[in-house]
C-alpha positions as CSV (number, residue, x, y, z in Angstrom):
1,M,0.0,0.0,0.0
2,G,2.9,2.3,0.5
3,S,3.7,2.2,-3.2
4,I,0.5,4.2,-3.9
5,K,2.0,7.2,-2.1
6,D,5.6,6.7,-3.2
7,D,5.1,5.8,-6.8
8,I,2.1,8.0,-7.7
9,I,1.6,10.9,-5.4
10,E,5.2,12.0,-4.8
11,K,6.0,11.9,-8.5
12,M,3.0,14.1,-9.4
13,R,3.4,17.8,-10.4
14,Y,1.3,20.0,-8.2
15,L,-0.2,23.4,-8.7
16,K,1.7,24.9,-5.8
17,N,5.0,24.3,-7.8
18,L,3.6,26.0,-10.9
19,K,5.4,29.4,-11.5
20,N,4.9,32.3,-13.8
21,I,1.2,31.8,-14.6
22,S,0.3,35.5,-14.7
23,G,-1.5,36.2,-17.9
24,K,-1.7,32.5,-18.8
25,T,-4.9,30.6,-19.2
26,V,-5.5,27.6,-17.0
27,L,-8.1,24.9,-17.7
28,L,-9.3,23.9,-14.3
29,R,-11.2,20.6,-14.1
30,T,-13.4,20.8,-11.0
31,D,-16.3,18.6,-9.9
32,F,-19.6,20.6,-9.7
33,N,-21.7,17.5,-10.0
34,I,-24.3,18.6,-7.5
35,E,-28.1,18.8,-7.4
36,A,-28.2,22.3,-6.0
37,P,-25.7,25.0,-4.7
38,K,-26.9,24.2,-1.2
39,D,-24.9,21.0,-1.6
40,A,-21.9,23.2,-1.2
41,L,-19.1,20.8,-0.2
42,R,-17.7,20.4,-3.8
43,L,-18.3,24.1,-4.6
44,E,-16.6,25.4,-1.5
45,S,-13.8,22.9,-1.8
46,S,-13.0,24.3,-5.3
47,L,-12.5,27.9,-3.9
48,L,-8.9,27.2,-2.6
49,T,-7.5,26.5,-6.1
50,L,-9.6,29.1,-7.8
51,R,-8.4,31.8,-5.4
52,F,-4.8,30.7,-5.8
53,L,-5.0,30.9,-9.6
54,L,-6.7,34.3,-9.7
55,K,-4.4,35.7,-7.0
56,N,-1.4,34.7,-9.2
57,G,-2.8,36.5,-12.3
58,A,-4.1,33.5,-14.3
59,R,-7.1,33.5,-16.5
60,V,-9.2,30.5,-15.5
61,V,-11.6,28.4,-17.6
62,I,-13.6,26.1,-15.3
63,L,-14.4,22.7,-16.7
64,S,-16.9,20.4,-15.1
65,H,-19.9,18.1,-15.6
66,R,-23.2,17.8,-13.9
67,G,-25.6,14.9,-13.9
68,R,-26.2,12.6,-16.8
69,P,-27.9,14.4,-19.7
70,S,-30.5,12.6,-21.7
71,K,-28.9,11.3,-24.9
72,K,-31.1,13.1,-27.4
73,P,-29.0,14.1,-30.5
74,R,-29.4,17.7,-31.4
75,T,-27.5,18.4,-34.6
76,P,-24.5,16.9,-36.5
77,N,-21.5,18.1,-34.6
78,L,-18.7,18.3,-37.1
79,E,-16.8,21.1,-35.4
80,L,-17.6,20.2,-31.8
81,R,-19.0,23.7,-31.2
82,T,-22.7,22.9,-30.8
83,Y,-23.9,20.5,-28.2
84,D,-24.5,16.9,-29.0
85,F,-27.2,16.8,-26.3
86,H,-28.7,19.5,-24.1
87,D,-30.6,19.2,-20.9
88,P,-31.4,22.7,-19.5
89,E,-32.0,21.3,-16.0
90,L,-28.4,20.1,-15.9
91,S,-26.8,23.4,-17.0
92,L,-23.8,24.6,-15.0
93,K,-25.3,28.1,-14.9
94,I,-26.7,27.1,-11.5
95,V,-23.3,27.4,-9.8
96,I,-22.6,30.9,-11.1
97,P,-24.2,33.0,-8.3
98,F,-22.4,31.0,-5.6
99,L,-19.0,31.3,-7.3
100,Q,-19.4,35.0,-8.1
101,K,-20.4,35.8,-4.6
102,R,-17.6,33.9,-2.9
103,L,-14.9,34.9,-5.4
104,D,-16.1,38.5,-5.9
105,K,-15.4,38.0,-9.6
106,K,-17.7,38.1,-12.7
107,I,-17.9,34.8,-14.4
108,V,-18.2,34.7,-18.2
109,F,-20.4,31.8,-19.2
110,L,-19.4,29.9,-22.3
111,K,-22.5,28.2,-23.7
112,D,-20.6,26.7,-26.6
113,F,-16.9,26.5,-27.6
114,P,-15.7,30.0,-28.5
115,G,-13.4,30.6,-31.4
116,K,-11.2,32.3,-28.9
117,L,-11.8,33.4,-25.3
118,P,-13.5,36.8,-24.9
119,E,-12.3,39.4,-22.4
120,G,-12.4,38.3,-18.8
121,K,-10.5,36.6,-16.1
122,L,-12.8,33.8,-15.1
123,F,-14.8,31.6,-17.4
124,L,-17.2,28.6,-17.0
125,L,-17.7,26.2,-19.9
126,E,-21.1,24.6,-20.1
127,N,-21.6,21.0,-18.8
128,L,-18.9,18.8,-20.5
129,R,-21.4,15.9,-20.8
130,F,-23.4,17.9,-23.2
131,W,-20.7,16.9,-25.7
132,D,-20.5,13.2,-26.5
133,G,-16.7,13.2,-26.5
134,E,-16.4,13.7,-22.8
135,D,-17.9,10.3,-21.7
136,K,-16.3,8.6,-24.7
137,N,-12.9,9.8,-23.7
138,D,-12.5,11.2,-27.2
139,L,-9.0,12.6,-28.0
140,R,-10.6,14.9,-30.6
141,F,-12.8,16.5,-28.0
142,A,-9.8,16.9,-25.6
143,R,-7.9,18.7,-28.4
144,K,-10.8,21.1,-28.7
145,L,-10.6,21.8,-25.0
146,A,-6.9,22.2,-25.1
147,Q,-7.1,25.0,-27.6
148,L,-8.7,27.1,-24.8
149,G,-5.7,27.2,-22.5
150,D,-2.0,27.0,-21.7
151,F,-2.0,24.8,-18.7
152,Y,-4.3,22.1,-17.2
153,V,-5.1,21.5,-13.5
154,N,-7.0,18.6,-12.2
155,D,-8.8,19.5,-9.0
156,A,-11.6,17.0,-9.4
157,F,-10.6,14.0,-7.2
158,A,-14.2,12.8,-7.2
159,V,-14.1,12.1,-11.0
160,S,-10.5,10.9,-11.2
161,H,-11.5,7.3,-11.2
162,R,-13.3,7.8,-14.6
163,K,-11.9,7.7,-18.1
164,N,-13.3,10.9,-19.4
165,A,-11.7,13.1,-22.0
166,S,-11.2,16.1,-19.6
167,I,-9.7,13.7,-17.0
168,T,-7.4,11.4,-19.0
169,Q,-6.9,12.8,-22.5
170,L,-6.5,16.6,-21.8
171,P,-3.5,16.2,-19.5
172,K,-1.6,14.6,-22.4
173,L,-2.0,17.8,-24.5
174,L,-1.0,20.5,-22.0
175,P,1.4,20.9,-19.1
176,A,-0.7,19.2,-16.4
177,Y,-0.8,19.6,-12.6
178,G,-2.7,18.4,-9.6
179,G,-4.8,21.1,-7.9
180,L,-4.7,22.1,-4.2
181,L,-7.8,20.1,-3.3
182,L,-6.6,17.0,-5.3
183,E,-3.3,17.2,-3.4
184,K,-5.0,17.4,-0.1
185,E,-7.4,14.5,-0.9
186,L,-4.5,12.2,-1.9
187,G,-2.4,13.2,1.0
188,V,-5.0,12.5,3.7
189,L,-6.2,9.3,2.1
190,S,-2.6,8.0,1.7
191,D,-1.8,8.8,5.3
192,V,-4.8,6.9,6.7
193,M,-3.9,4.0,4.5
194,K,-0.2,3.9,5.2
195,N,0.2,5.2,8.7
196,P,-3.2,5.3,10.5
197,K,-3.2,5.8,14.2
198,K,-4.5,2.7,15.8
199,P,-7.0,1.4,16.5
200,L,-8.3,1.9,12.9
201,V,-12.0,1.5,12.5
202,L,-13.7,1.3,9.1
203,I,-17.4,1.9,8.7
204,F,-19.1,1.0,5.5
205,G,-22.7,1.4,4.5
206,G,-24.8,2.2,1.5
207,S,-27.1,0.0,-0.5
208,K,-24.4,-1.7,-2.6
209,M,-22.1,-3.5,-0.2
210,E,-20.3,-5.2,-3.1
211,D,-18.8,-1.7,-3.9
212,K,-17.1,-1.7,-0.5
213,L,-15.6,-5.3,-0.7
214,P,-12.4,-4.3,-2.5
215,V,-11.7,-1.7,0.2
216,I,-12.4,-4.1,3.0
217,K,-10.1,-6.7,1.5
218,N,-7.3,-4.1,0.9
219,L,-7.4,-2.6,4.4
220,L,-8.5,-5.5,6.5
221,S,-4.9,-6.3,7.6
222,K,-4.5,-2.8,8.9
223,A,-8.0,-2.3,10.3
224,D,-8.8,-3.3,13.9
225,K,-12.6,-3.4,13.3
226,V,-14.9,-3.1,10.3
227,L,-18.5,-2.0,11.1
228,L,-21.1,-2.6,8.5
229,G,-24.5,-1.0,7.7
230,S,-27.9,-2.6,7.4
231,A,-27.5,-3.6,3.7
232,V,-25.2,-6.4,4.7
233,V,-28.2,-8.1,6.3
234,N,-29.8,-8.3,2.9
235,N,-26.8,-9.7,1.1
236,G,-24.4,-10.9,3.9
237,D,-22.8,-13.7,2.0
238,L,-20.7,-11.2,0.1
239,V,-18.7,-10.2,3.1
240,P,-15.5,-12.2,3.9
241,K,-15.3,-14.0,7.2
242,S,-13.2,-12.3,9.8
243,S,-13.3,-11.7,13.5
244,K,-12.6,-8.0,12.7
245,I,-15.8,-7.6,10.7
246,I,-18.9,-6.8,12.8
247,K,-22.3,-7.1,11.3
248,P,-25.6,-5.6,12.7
249,I,-27.1,-7.7,15.5
250,D,-30.5,-6.0,15.1
251,W,-32.1,-3.8,12.5
252,V,-35.1,-1.7,11.5
253,G,-36.9,-2.4,8.2
254,E,-40.0,-3.2,6.3
255,K,-41.2,-5.9,3.9
256,G,-38.5,-8.2,5.0
257,A,-35.6,-5.8,4.2
258,A,-33.2,-4.3,6.7
259,L,-33.2,-0.5,6.2
260,D,-31.3,0.7,9.3
261,I,-29.2,-0.6,12.1
262,G,-31.0,-1.1,15.4
263,S,-30.3,0.2,18.9
264,L,-28.4,-2.8,20.0
265,T,-26.1,-2.5,17.0
266,V,-25.6,1.2,17.6
267,N,-24.5,0.5,21.2
268,K,-22.2,-2.2,20.1
269,Y,-20.6,0.0,17.4
270,A,-20.3,2.8,20.0
271,G,-17.8,0.8,22.0
272,E,-15.5,0.4,19.0
273,I,-15.8,4.0,18.0
274,K,-14.8,5.2,21.5
275,K,-11.6,3.2,21.3
276,A,-10.7,4.3,17.7
277,K,-7.9,6.7,16.9
278,T,-8.6,6.7,13.2
279,I,-12.1,6.3,11.6
280,I,-12.9,6.0,7.9
281,W,-16.6,6.1,7.0
282,N,-18.2,5.8,3.6
283,G,-21.9,5.2,3.1
284,P,-24.9,5.7,5.4
285,L,-25.8,2.8,7.6
286,G,-29.4,2.8,6.5
287,K,-31.8,4.4,4.1
288,F,-31.2,7.7,5.7
289,E,-33.2,9.8,3.2
290,D,-36.3,8.3,4.8
291,Q,-36.4,9.7,8.4
292,R,-37.7,6.4,9.7
293,F,-34.4,4.8,8.8
294,A,-32.0,7.6,9.5
295,G,-31.5,7.0,13.3
296,G,-28.6,4.7,13.1
297,S,-26.5,6.9,10.7
298,I,-27.3,10.0,12.8
299,A,-26.3,8.3,16.1
300,I,-23.0,7.0,14.5
301,A,-22.2,10.5,13.2
302,K,-22.6,12.0,16.6
303,M,-20.5,9.3,18.2
304,I,-17.7,9.9,15.7
305,V,-17.7,13.6,16.5
306,K,-17.5,12.9,20.3
307,S,-14.7,10.4,19.8
308,K,-11.0,11.4,19.9
309,A,-10.3,9.8,16.6
310,F,-9.2,11.5,13.4
311,S,-12.1,10.9,11.1
312,V,-12.2,10.7,7.3
313,I,-15.7,10.6,5.8
314,G,-16.6,10.4,2.1
315,G,-19.5,9.6,-0.2
316,G,-22.1,12.1,-1.3
317,E,-24.9,10.7,1.0
318,T,-22.6,10.5,4.0
319,T,-21.2,14.0,3.6
320,Q,-24.7,15.3,3.0
321,L,-25.7,13.7,6.3
322,I,-22.7,15.3,8.2
323,I,-23.4,18.8,6.7
324,G,-27.1,18.5,7.4
325,L,-26.4,17.8,11.0
326,G,-24.1,20.8,11.3
327,L,-21.1,18.6,12.1
328,R,-18.8,19.5,9.2
329,K,-16.3,21.5,11.3
330,K,-16.0,18.7,13.8
331,I,-14.9,16.1,11.3
332,G,-11.2,15.5,10.6
333,F,-11.6,15.5,6.8
334,L,-14.6,15.4,4.5
335,S,-13.7,13.9,1.1
336,T,-15.4,15.1,-2.0
337,G,-15.0,11.6,-3.5
338,G,-17.4,8.7,-3.3
339,G,-16.5,6.1,-5.9
340,A,-13.0,7.7,-6.2
341,M,-12.4,7.5,-2.5
342,L,-13.4,3.8,-2.5
343,A,-11.3,3.0,-5.6
344,F,-8.2,4.8,-4.0
345,L,-8.6,3.0,-0.7
346,A,-9.0,-0.3,-2.5
347,G,-5.5,0.3,-4.0
348,E,-6.7,0.8,-7.5
349,K,-5.0,3.0,-10.0
350,L,-7.1,6.1,-10.7
351,P,-6.9,7.1,-14.4
352,G,-7.0,10.8,-13.7
353,I,-4.1,10.5,-11.3
354,E,-2.1,8.3,-13.6
355,A,-2.6,10.9,-16.4
356,L,-0.8,13.6,-14.4
357,H,2.6,11.8,-14.3
């Protein structure tokens, strides 16, 4: 596991080492894949790199995607200027008021690819997934993006496990760097994998327990305990047998399905959380969006905050829970990654990180 840090992270070029960017145009890949600006973790997390670039005199073109647009062809797209698809409800325009207020800068919205950038310091290109080439990892689409800038910065850890044109092809075409958020994500996750303070307690929930199995197998030798959510009751055969792995001993549910951990399980997990020095949590322990089945996740969140452990929490639903409870500032580190966090902790190579070498 140490090789992930040594062979990948330490060899990367980071934005903090990029000099003489005044007057240069930086293509900044962020992750604004949110339902609404109130889900502000990813938006707020992007501000650090944006402020760094603007302070150092760069022009910035923000690149991102949002949602999964319906695949309804619009027009033949011979010059990659007009959208292949368009879903107004998934436009990136929704993030402009938040960014303009927090950065105190006007954002020039680029609805389509411009022949050349207009006047301005800060630009936002429309949802990358409105162009077919993004999901298809199309080099031709990446070349069109590359024409807009001088440098490329990946600050989208949450998408770095995907082979998309703006993640894996674009870094081949311009001098490429890891952003300040990406550097922080990789640093924290590497540290808790390589040198966690013990006891290390892993907590995994969510409806798809099979997604967590590679992480459990990769970290089981370092973990002291692995606490599982209610979904494991419904498909428990997937989980490896180990004295370190603790399954719910009671649960709450309906129609024969377990949808939350019960009070006995909460108390059992509390004992492990109190002893922990490092906690990694990904995935709510029940169907928390339904208040009837949110009690277990809420109780565990509050216990983590009260513990003396350094906590790393990721996954959109889990971070949403933490923020909704007003506990964000009491958590050691909230990761913007869900699938990317799991892939990294499982020891997998992330295409977006590999592309920055």
